[in-house]
C-alpha angles and dihedrals in degrees: 000000000000117000092188128028120183124177125182094339116182135174126176133190103197108300093348119095101210091177118019122194094319121182128177144126129225116211119229114253094020138098116246117191129204106208121193145104125272108295095030093117099256098124093041089055089051091052091050090052092053096045093248089120131030121229123238091213141354141056128279127189121178122183089340094309122120113229139252091010094055097032094124093053091046093049089054089065095042133082116208125201106188126212092235121064108246099164120145102251094189096071136049130275094257092046090057089056095041092054091054093044089056092045088056090045096239110184098219105036097175094051091046092052092048091050093049091048091052092048091053092039092237102120093115091053097047095116096042120108113252093239088062092062126097119243091259093051091050091054089051090050090052088053092048091049090054090052101042093101093045097243123201090227131030125197116206114193108197092325096188102032114143094010123125117248096261093052091043090056090052090053091048089055090054092048090047089053090053090051091051088055090056098252114160109235134187110190131182118204143157093204112102093202091051092054092045095048101041111025124086088192128020128205111199110212131192127172092347094309128114102226100176140001134192147086111322093241092047093050091051093049094046099046106024106020123218103295134043128191115215111207119192128197147105118313094261093053092046090053089052091050091051091050094047094046093047090050087054091055096256128135120235139191125196125223126181097275105013149036119234114213108205133205098029092155106144095002128108096221094264091261097304116144112227148105120288117220140163116277115250141199088253089063089053093048095051093042093053100038106025088229133115116226132202 
């Protein structure tokens, strides 16, 4: 069953098409990842799904509700974790959760708060003021706040942006735990590794357009093959390598100091000197969009 269904969705801001004829479905009980750089349309799509923005064209259905007409009913069954920290710093950790639990009319507020604190591993900090928390703890609190009413669907907008690698890994563990419990998650990210590790299905976005969709491993196999040859050299030599590889029917992508020759499965590299490595989702993203990504 589809938790989210989008058909022909478009949203413009003046001359800029933030979302351009986007269509996709997100399966219930799975993690769907929007992968793209800043400005790809990920956050705008999230705002359209929560009713914070109105589409110029297209159809949206979330958890069986038509949007924007039934946006209020849909929001009641969603949990939203925004990219920007909008926690109330003047009250305690548990008060932040309790306020949201009451807003969503949770029957047992205390029990809901305890469960959310345990999920985010913040029980020992429950009476601390929010401004006493580290950046990683605040991100965990945002996640707990979005889950306090046990929503059927949770939207994570760049959940680990700005965090150091160690804290990011801790957040990944929490999100992985949610996935193992069968929570339906829609997550936007510009981290390749995050999409590969957490998402069952990835939608690659660029300039508001969905350019490819599928399981990460399937996207890599389809567009980049299993093996890549990384050839290093001066710009003139790299241009020659690109030309020769293209003439042989191979796909290439350029980095600052090398050319990656994709889809070498079964080939010997055509005499190019370089380093063989496994193809990645980053290869696919650059190949399909022409953009590097963090």
